[in-house]
C-alpha positions as CSV (number, residue, x, y, z in Angstrom):
1,M,-9.2,2.7,-14.7
2,V,-10.2,5.7,-12.6
3,V,-8.8,4.0,-9.5
4,L,-5.5,3.4,-11.3
5,V,-5.2,7.1,-12.2
6,I,-6.1,8.2,-8.6
7,N,-3.5,5.9,-7.1
8,A,-0.8,7.0,-9.5
9,A,-1.5,10.7,-8.8
10,T,-1.6,10.2,-5.1
11,F,1.6,8.3,-5.2
12,F,3.4,11.3,-6.6
13,M,1.7,13.7,-4.1
14,M,2.5,11.4,-1.2
15,L,6.1,10.9,-2.3
16,A,6.7,14.6,-2.5
17,A,5.0,15.1,0.9
18,A,7.1,12.3,2.4
19,L,10.3,13.9,1.2
20,L,9.2,17.4,2.3
21,S,8.0,16.4,5.7
22,G,10.6,13.6,6.5
23,S,7.8,11.2,7.3
24,S,8.4,7.4,7.1
25,S,4.7,6.7,7.4
26,L,3.9,9.0,4.4
27,L,6.6,7.2,2.5
28,S,5.0,3.9,3.3
29,G,1.7,5.2,2.1
30,A,3.3,6.5,-1.1
31,L,4.8,3.2,-1.9
32,D,1.5,1.5,-1.1
33,N,-0.3,3.8,-3.6
34,F,2.4,3.0,-6.2
35,G,1.9,-0.7,-5.6
36,D,-1.8,-0.3,-5.8
37,A,-1.6,1.5,-9.1
38,V,0.6,-1.3,-10.6
39,T,-1.7,-3.9,-9.1
40,Y,-4.8,-2.3,-10.6
41,A,-3.2,-2.1,-14.0
42,L,-2.2,-5.8,-13.8
43,S,-5.6,-6.8,-12.5
44,F,-7.3,-5.1,-15.4
45,A,-4.8,-6.7,-17.8
46,V,-5.6,-10.3,-16.7
47,V,-9.4,-10.1,-16.5
48,G,-10.5,-13.1,-18.5
49,A,-7.0,-14.6,-18.6
50,T,-6.0,-18.1,-17.6
51,G,-5.5,-19.2,-14.0
52,M,-1.7,-19.5,-14.7
53,A,-1.5,-16.0,-16.0
54,K,-3.4,-14.6,-12.9
55,A,-1.0,-16.6,-10.7
56,R,2.0,-15.1,-12.4
57,V,0.6,-11.6,-11.9
58,A,-0.1,-12.4,-8.3
59,L,3.5,-13.6,-7.9
60,F,4.7,-10.3,-9.3
61,K,2.3,-8.4,-7.0
62,G,3.7,-10.3,-4.0
63,L,7.3,-9.4,-5.1
64,L,6.2,-5.7,-5.5
65,I,4.8,-5.7,-2.0
66,L,8.0,-7.3,-0.6
67,S,10.0,-4.6,-2.4
68,A,7.9,-1.9,-0.8
69,A,8.5,-3.5,2.6
70,A,12.2,-3.5,2.0
71,A,12.1,0.2,1.1
72,V,10.1,1.0,4.2
73,A,12.5,-1.0,6.4
74,F,15.4,0.9,4.9
75,Q,13.6,4.2,5.6
76,I,12.9,3.2,9.2
77,G,16.5,2.2,9.7
78,W,17.6,5.5,8.4
79,R,15.2,7.4,10.6
80,L,16.4,5.5,13.7
81,L,20.0,6.5,12.8
82,H,19.0,10.0,12.0
83,P,16.2,10.9,14.4
84,G,14.1,13.9,13.6
85,I,10.6,15.3,13.8
86,P,8.5,15.2,10.6
87,I,6.6,18.3,9.6
88,A,3.2,17.4,11.0
89,E,1.2,19.9,8.9
90,T,2.6,18.5,5.7
91,M,1.9,15.0,6.9
92,G,-1.6,15.8,7.9
93,L,-2.5,17.6,4.7
94,A,-1.1,14.9,2.5
95,A,-2.8,12.2,4.6
96,L,-6.2,14.0,4.3
97,V,-5.9,14.3,0.5
98,N,-4.8,10.6,0.3
99,L,-7.7,9.5,2.5
100,A,-10.2,11.4,0.4
101,A,-8.8,9.8,-2.8
102,N,-8.9,6.3,-1.2
103,L,-12.5,6.8,-0.1
104,V,-13.4,7.6,-3.7
105,C,-11.6,4.4,-4.9
106,L,-13.3,2.3,-2.2
107,W,-16.7,3.6,-3.3
108,L,-15.9,3.0,-7.0
109,L,-14.7,-0.6,-6.3
110,T,-17.5,-1.6,-3.8
111,P,-19.7,-3.2,-6.6
112,Y,-16.8,-5.6,-7.3
113,R,-15.9,-6.6,-3.7
114,A,-17.5,-10.0,-4.2
115,G,-16.1,-10.5,-7.7
116,D,-13.2,-12.7,-8.9
117,V,-10.0,-12.8,-6.9
118,N,-8.4,-9.9,-8.7
119,M,-11.3,-7.5,-8.4
120,S,-12.1,-8.4,-4.8
121,S,-8.4,-8.0,-3.9
122,A,-8.5,-4.5,-5.5
123,W,-11.5,-3.6,-3.2
124,E,-9.5,-5.1,-0.2
125,C,-6.5,-2.9,-1.1
126,S,-8.7,0.2,-1.1
127,R,-10.3,-0.7,2.2
128,N,-6.8,-1.2,3.7
129,D,-5.7,2.2,2.2
130,V,-8.6,3.9,4.0
131,M,-7.4,2.4,7.3
132,E,-3.8,3.4,6.5
133,G,-5.0,6.9,5.7
134,V,-6.7,7.3,9.1
135,A,-3.6,5.9,10.8
136,V,-1.3,8.4,9.1
137,I,-3.7,11.3,10.0
138,L,-3.6,10.2,13.6
139,T,0.2,9.9,13.4
140,A,0.4,13.5,12.2
141,V,-1.7,14.6,15.1
142,A,0.5,12.6,17.5
143,V,3.7,14.1,16.0
144,W,2.3,17.6,16.4
145,A,1.0,17.0,19.9
146,F,4.1,15.3,21.3
147,G,6.7,17.1,19.2
148,S,8.3,13.8,18.5
149,G,9.1,11.7,15.5
150,W,8.5,8.4,17.4
151,P,4.8,8.1,16.4
152,D,5.8,8.3,12.8
153,V,8.4,5.5,13.2
154,V,6.0,3.3,15.2
155,V,3.3,3.6,12.5
156,A,5.8,3.0,9.8
157,I,6.8,-0.2,11.6
158,G,3.2,-1.2,11.8
159,L,2.8,-0.6,8.0
160,L,6.0,-2.6,7.4
161,I,4.5,-5.5,9.3
162,L,1.3,-5.2,7.2
163,F,3.3,-5.2,4.0
164,L,5.3,-8.2,5.1
165,R,2.2,-10.2,6.0
166,S,0.5,-9.2,2.7
167,A,3.6,-10.2,0.7
168,V,3.8,-13.6,2.4
169,R,0.1,-14.2,1.9
170,V,0.1,-13.2,-1.8
171,L,3.4,-15.0,-2.6
172,G,2.2,-18.2,-0.9
173,T,-1.1,-18.2,-2.8
174,A,0.6,-17.5,-6.1
175,W,3.2,-20.1,-5.5
176,R,0.6,-22.8,-4.6
177,K,-1.3,-22.0,-7.8
178,L,1.8,-22.0,-10.0
179,Y,3.4,-25.1,-8.5
180,A,0.5,-27.2,-7.3
181,P,0.9,-30.9,-8.0
182,L,-0.9,-32.0,-11.1
183,P,-3.9,-34.2,-10.4
184,E,-3.2,-37.9,-11.1
185,S,-5.2,-39.5,-13.9
């Protein structure tokens, strides 16, 4: 439950920072935190549920990831049409706070990393969030050092690809579980 609250709080902080700084990579991180908060809530809701219920939740999670990817793609397109330099200091500060929050979540979820599919996926999400946090911090440094918005766009494209790969993987697994052929008797 603590990881749910942390991700919800960091979503709002990251969203505000993304809007203030004009950063596409921060927006990607904010949407990821929102998706994680919803994922954690759903994962907790289906602990002990049937395989079909877990597959339906996984299908929803996949659609949520795909929606985040669409939002990031839209933001990248907008940034390409309206180039600018994000405010590196705002990016860096928000990314540092987000990284600290994600490290706490990863630490809290480490005992569950070998658990069932929902709990181990929650740990995997937090591990990916730590890597994303480091990437956004490095992006803020690159934006500051080069005085350019291109590092932000490039990292946002990388995060978009990560979202799309995750969405395809989660949707494929959920689809196979929901619509697997019944065993013949």
